ROTOR-31790 format. One record per residue (C-alpha): x, z, y; residue in three letters. Coordinates in Angstrom, 3 decimals. Each point is the difference from the previous one (the first is absolute). Example, Ala and Ser with C-alpha at 12.3 -4.5 7.8 and 13.67 -1.06 7.14 Angstrom:
BEGIN
((12.300, 7.800, -4.500), "ALA")
((1.370, -0.660, 3.440), "SER")
END
This chain:
BEGIN
((-13.772, 53.568, 155.230), "UNK")
((3.495, 1.160, -0.877), "UNK")
((2.850, -2.454, 0.118), "UNK")
((0.141, -2.592, -2.738), "UNK")
((2.556, 0.747, -2.734), "UNK")
((3.412, -1.428, 0.742), "UNK")
((1.380, -2.647, -2.321), "UNK")
((3.436, 0.256, -1.603), "UNK")
((1.778, -1.450, -3.031), "UNK")
((-1.684, -3.384, -0.131), "UNK")
((-3.302, 1.009, 1.563), "UNK")
((-0.806, 3.117, -2.021), "UNK")
((-1.973, 2.542, 1.986), "UNK")
((1.680, 3.317, 0.722), "UNK")
((-2.816, 2.515, -0.524), "UNK")
((1.816, 3.070, 1.367), "UNK")
((-1.770, 1.232, 3.099), "UNK")
((-3.166, -1.990, -0.662), "UNK")
((-3.480, 1.420, -0.582), "UNK")
((-2.043, -0.751, -3.122), "UNK")
((-3.456, 1.052, -1.150), "UNK")
((-0.436, 0.769, -3.698), "UNK")
((-3.471, -0.102, -1.546), "UNK")
((-0.489, 1.858, -3.257), "UNK")
((2.667, 2.400, 1.270), "UNK")
((-1.042, 2.809, -2.374), "UNK")
((0.422, -2.152, -3.099), "UNK")
((2.846, 0.064, -2.486), "UNK")
((1.768, -3.022, 1.457), "UNK")
((-0.977, 0.912, 3.551), "UNK")
((1.696, 3.384, -0.125), "UNK")
((3.315, -1.413, -1.195), "UNK")
((-0.103, -2.973, 2.363), "UNK")
((-0.595, 2.249, 2.982), "UNK")
((2.916, 2.273, -0.888), "UNK")
((2.294, -3.009, -0.442), "UNK")
((-1.049, -1.462, 3.332), "UNK")
((0.600, 3.227, 1.893), "UNK")
((3.488, 0.145, -1.514), "UNK")
((0.581, -3.438, 1.549), "UNK")
((-1.180, 0.985, 3.456), "UNK")
((-3.505, -1.493, -0.118), "UNK")
((-2.733, 1.704, 2.025), "UNK")
((-3.056, 0.573, -2.193), "UNK")
((-3.745, -0.047, 0.441), "UNK")
((-1.376, 1.197, -3.319), "UNK")
((-3.637, -0.874, -0.731), "UNK")
((-2.248, 1.001, -2.895), "UNK")
((-3.503, 1.260, -0.761), "UNK")
((1.597, 3.046, -1.665), "UNK")
((2.108, 2.717, 1.532), "UNK")
((3.550, -1.238, 0.569), "UNK")
((3.023, 2.278, 0.058), "UNK")
((2.219, -1.151, 2.876), "UNK")
((3.548, -1.006, -0.931), "UNK")
((1.241, 1.829, 3.104), "UNK")
((-1.147, 1.024, 3.464), "UNK")
((0.212, -3.600, 1.244), "UNK")
((-2.326, -1.369, -2.706), "UNK")
((-3.343, -0.714, 1.748), "UNK")
((-2.748, 0.614, -2.573), "UNK")
((-3.569, -1.281, 0.340), "UNK")
((-3.055, 0.178, -2.250), "UNK")
((-1.377, -3.542, 0.193), "UNK")
((-2.237, -1.833, -2.465), "UNK")
((0.532, -3.688, -0.715), "UNK")
((-3.639, -0.616, 0.963), "UNK")
((0.728, 1.227, 3.554), "UNK")
((1.199, -3.119, 1.822), "UNK")
((0.083, 1.615, 3.475), "UNK")
((1.868, 2.998, -1.403), "UNK")
((2.575, -2.248, -1.638), "UNK")
((0.456, -1.966, 3.210), "UNK")
((0.662, 3.209, 1.920), "UNK")
((2.434, 1.201, -2.649), "UNK")
((1.920, -3.286, 0.044), "UNK")
((0.410, -0.208, 3.776), "UNK")
((3.664, -0.354, 0.897), "UNK")
((1.473, -0.217, -3.509), "UNK")
((2.419, -2.718, -1.113), "UNK")
((-1.538, -0.439, -3.423), "UNK")
((-2.319, 1.293, -2.704), "UNK")
((0.633, 0.704, -3.675), "UNK")
((-3.464, -0.182, -1.563), "UNK")
((0.053, 2.103, -3.165), "UNK")
((-3.549, 1.367, 0.277), "UNK")
((-2.844, -0.894, -2.337), "UNK")
((-1.322, 0.461, -3.526), "UNK")
((2.994, -0.284, -2.305), "UNK")
((-1.623, -0.903, -3.317), "UNK")
((-3.008, -1.607, -1.613), "UNK")
((-3.351, 1.215, 1.355), "UNK")
((-3.470, -1.294, 0.639), "UNK")
((0.258, -3.231, 1.947), "UNK")
((-2.238, 1.244, 2.816), "UNK")
((2.455, 2.823, 0.706), "UNK")
((3.021, -2.274, -0.317), "UNK")
((-1.552, -2.514, 2.380), "UNK")
((-0.812, 2.678, 2.584), "UNK")
((3.414, 1.676, -0.071), "UNK")
((2.548, -2.590, -1.109), "UNK")
((-1.535, -3.127, 1.514), "UNK")
((-1.906, 1.140, 3.091), "UNK")
((2.521, 2.796, 0.579), "UNK")
((2.881, -2.485, -0.051), "UNK")
((-1.909, -2.240, 2.402), "UNK")
((-0.347, 2.992, 2.324), "UNK")
((3.746, 0.703, -0.151), "UNK")
((0.873, -3.613, 0.803), "UNK")
((-2.605, -0.327, 2.716), "UNK")
((1.043, 3.303, 1.563), "UNK")
((3.599, -1.247, -0.076), "UNK")
((-1.041, -3.204, 1.771), "UNK")
((-1.966, 1.870, 2.650), "UNK")
((2.823, 2.491, 0.579), "UNK")
((2.625, -2.737, 0.171), "UNK")
((1.961, 1.230, -3.036), "UNK")
((2.328, -2.798, -1.129), "UNK")
((0.513, 0.899, -3.693), "UNK")
((-2.079, 1.259, -2.920), "UNK")
((1.528, 0.756, -3.402), "UNK")
((-2.778, -0.100, -2.601), "UNK")
((0.130, 1.836, -3.331), "UNK")
((-1.520, -2.401, -2.510), "UNK")
((0.376, 0.283, -3.770), "UNK")
((1.533, -1.758, -2.973), "UNK")
((-3.508, 0.012, -1.416), "UNK")
((-0.951, -2.999, 2.133), "UNK")
((1.706, -2.015, -2.774), "UNK")
((-0.656, 2.273, -2.969), "UNK")
((-1.823, -2.659, -2.041), "UNK")
((3.085, -2.181, -0.382), "UNK")
((1.514, 0.236, -3.488), "UNK")
((3.190, 1.970, -0.479), "UNK")
((1.723, -3.262, -0.940), "UNK")
((-0.498, -1.382, 3.533), "UNK")
((2.437, 0.746, 2.806), "UNK")
((-2.200, 0.324, 3.075), "UNK")
((1.000, -1.125, 3.473), "UNK")
((-1.936, 1.252, 3.069), "UNK")
((-0.933, -3.612, 0.784), "UNK")
((-1.995, -0.264, -3.239), "UNK")
((-3.803, 0.450, 0.137), "UNK")
((-1.255, 3.595, -0.325), "UNK")
((-1.405, 1.064, -3.366), "UNK")
((-1.209, 3.570, 0.602), "UNK")
((-0.485, 2.270, -2.989), "UNK")
((-2.973, 1.878, 1.463), "UNK")
((-2.095, 0.689, 3.073), "UNK")
((2.861, 2.028, 1.493), "UNK")
((2.200, -3.073, -0.284), "UNK")
((-2.745, -2.086, 1.613), "UNK")
((-0.109, 2.393, 2.966), "UNK")
((3.766, -0.405, 0.425), "UNK")
((-0.288, -3.798, -0.162), "UNK")
((-2.501, 0.233, 2.855), "UNK")
((2.385, 2.244, 1.933), "UNK")
((2.804, -2.508, -0.474), "UNK")
((-2.263, -2.782, 1.272), "UNK")
((-0.817, 2.037, 3.094), "UNK")
((3.723, 0.485, 0.624), "UNK")
((0.549, -3.750, -0.221), "UNK")
((-2.871, -0.617, 2.419), "UNK")
((1.290, 2.476, 2.577), "UNK")
((3.489, -1.495, -0.247), "UNK")
((-1.192, -3.595, 0.348), "UNK")
((-2.825, 0.418, 2.496), "UNK")
((0.911, 3.050, 2.077), "UNK")
((3.793, 0.148, -0.212), "UNK")
((0.289, 3.405, -1.674), "UNK")
((3.081, 0.074, -2.240), "UNK")
((-1.250, 1.037, -3.456), "UNK")
((2.285, 0.873, -2.909), "UNK")
((-1.775, 0.578, -3.328), "UNK")
((1.533, 2.240, -2.676), "UNK")
((-1.409, -0.422, -3.498), "UNK")
((0.911, 3.470, -1.199), "UNK")
((0.997, 0.515, -3.619), "UNK")
((-0.398, 3.106, -2.167), "UNK")
((1.189, 2.664, 2.423), "UNK")
((1.422, 2.780, -2.159), "UNK")
((2.989, 2.344, -0.041), "UNK")
((1.059, -1.751, -3.210), "UNK")
((-1.551, -2.550, -2.372), "UNK")
((-1.890, 1.483, -2.950), "UNK")
((-1.957, -2.899, -1.569), "UNK")
((0.848, -3.363, -1.493), "UNK")
((-1.783, -1.739, 2.873), "UNK")
((2.091, 1.874, 2.542), "UNK")
((3.167, -1.553, -1.402), "UNK")
((-1.186, -3.012, 2.003), "UNK")
((-2.081, 1.540, 2.789), "UNK")
((1.873, 3.173, 0.996), "UNK")
((0.661, 0.700, 3.685), "UNK")
((2.369, 2.921, 0.499), "UNK")
((-0.459, 2.396, 2.894), "UNK")
((3.236, -1.186, 1.598), "UNK")
((-0.848, -3.694, -0.415), "UNK")
((-3.413, 0.630, 1.549), "UNK")
((1.741, 1.261, 3.128), "UNK")
((2.304, -3.048, -0.047), "UNK")
((-3.030, -2.303, -0.213), "UNK")
((-1.838, 1.644, 2.891), "UNK")
((3.126, 0.021, 2.192), "UNK")
((0.634, -3.686, -0.719), "UNK")
((-3.610, -0.856, 0.871), "UNK")
((0.176, 1.969, 3.247), "UNK")
((3.179, -1.843, 1.006), "UNK")
((-1.190, -3.464, -1.052), "UNK")
((-0.085, -2.782, 2.564), "UNK")
((-2.293, -2.381, -1.934), "UNK")
((-3.474, -0.527, 1.423), "UNK")
((-1.530, 0.527, -3.429), "UNK")
((1.460, 0.759, -3.410), "UNK")
((-1.229, 1.179, -3.392), "UNK")
((2.422, 1.674, -2.403), "UNK")
((0.007, 2.142, -3.099), "UNK")
((1.159, 3.554, 0.691), "UNK")
((1.488, 0.668, -3.425), "UNK")
((3.320, 1.277, -1.252), "UNK")
((2.680, -2.316, -1.387), "UNK")
((-1.362, 0.301, -3.523), "UNK")
((1.720, -2.123, -2.619), "UNK")
((-3.390, -0.820, -1.554), "UNK")
((-1.784, -0.705, 3.303), "UNK")
((-2.912, -2.452, 0.019), "UNK")
((0.133, -0.714, 3.721), "UNK")
((2.313, -2.186, 2.040), "UNK")
((1.931, 2.057, 2.560), "UNK")
((1.146, -2.890, 2.208), "UNK")
((-2.583, 0.678, 2.692), "UNK")
((1.225, 3.582, 0.231), "UNK")
((3.604, -1.100, 0.329), "UNK")
((-1.062, -2.287, 2.867), "UNK")
((-1.125, 3.035, 2.030), "UNK")
((2.984, 2.115, -1.013), "UNK")
((-1.482, 1.981, -2.913), "UNK")
((2.670, 0.495, -2.645), "UNK")
((-1.179, 2.520, -2.630), "UNK")
((2.670, 2.100, -1.711), "UNK")
((-1.706, 1.701, -2.944), "UNK")
((-0.846, -1.392, -3.448), "UNK")
((-2.498, 1.287, -2.554), "UNK")
((2.293, -1.110, -2.825), "UNK")
((2.129, 3.085, 0.728), "UNK")
((-2.724, 1.954, -1.872), "UNK")
((-0.717, -0.366, -3.704), "UNK")
((-3.680, -0.904, -0.337), "UNK")
((-1.392, -1.196, -3.316), "UNK")
((-2.620, -2.661, -0.589), "UNK")
((-0.951, -3.316, 1.538), "UNK")
((-2.257, -0.566, 2.972), "UNK")
((-3.458, -1.357, -0.808), "UNK")
((-1.317, -3.169, 1.591), "UNK")
((-1.109, -0.596, 2.639), "UNK")
((2.358, 1.509, 2.576), "UNK")
((-2.645, 2.466, 1.130), "UNK")
((-0.041, 1.605, -3.445), "UNK")
((-2.788, 2.576, -0.295), "UNK")
((-0.982, -0.645, 3.625), "UNK")
((-1.059, -3.506, -1.040), "UNK")
((-2.458, 1.101, -2.693), "UNK")
((-3.748, -0.310, 0.709), "UNK")
((-0.495, 3.688, -0.764), "UNK")
((2.406, 1.103, 2.734), "UNK")
((-2.250, -1.603, 2.626), "UNK")
((-3.384, 0.614, -1.586), "UNK")
((0.597, 3.731, -0.428), "UNK")
((0.645, 0.315, 3.747), "UNK")
((-3.026, -1.938, 1.201), "UNK")
((-3.091, 1.741, 1.305), "UNK")
((-3.133, -0.172, -2.107), "UNK")
((-1.946, -1.984, 2.585), "UNK")
((-3.040, -0.260, -2.247), "UNK")
((-0.312, 3.801, 0.044), "UNK")
((-0.338, 0.017, 3.773), "UNK")
((-2.896, -2.435, 0.177), "UNK")
END
């Protein structure tokens, strides 16, 4: 394994010169995160089930599925950490979500343990608490209230991260990602927006964190935010952007998940199991 990241400025990891594996490397967030990390001198191993365009000649690209535990273990050998962005990114049939988001996350964590990787940054979602009303300010310590089966799969992923931190000593930092957009466009996003630049700030803070386990909301500094940002500040995440800089009409519907929290949003994405009998 490469040398552990040095600590400077009160114990914050210096990530320059370290090696990190990125799952979901071909995704929207993955592409921008990888470019930002290369700019900061991080050696990349970019993993996805789709073709990945290398950031540069030093970006080691691999086609690896989250159901391939041995393949993940081989890909993680020698890295200093993993940013786990891979998975299904929205509501789907629960069987698919369980296979990819739950079992796949288990494979990432278990492969990290077997390969001796000290840190995993896990991309969770704000939708693990989407059933809270918009009048409630939610802290990461509050019980999950997922707004759909996708949210349930992320709750399970968070629980796996806690287990691997407590039982196996893998440092796990959980990012509950907000509405990742170039700019906010809906009333809900006045509270949930995560700018592209703040997303990079959140990932960098998580990679540098020294806590054994932490859960934080990766969201911009929105004036109308529903989520407490104290846990993010504790790991060094200080968002800079604010959705209130845009003029967006209307009020956000309750609960916080908005349309994601409606029964129809889940039911329309479920398989017709009766038809397969």
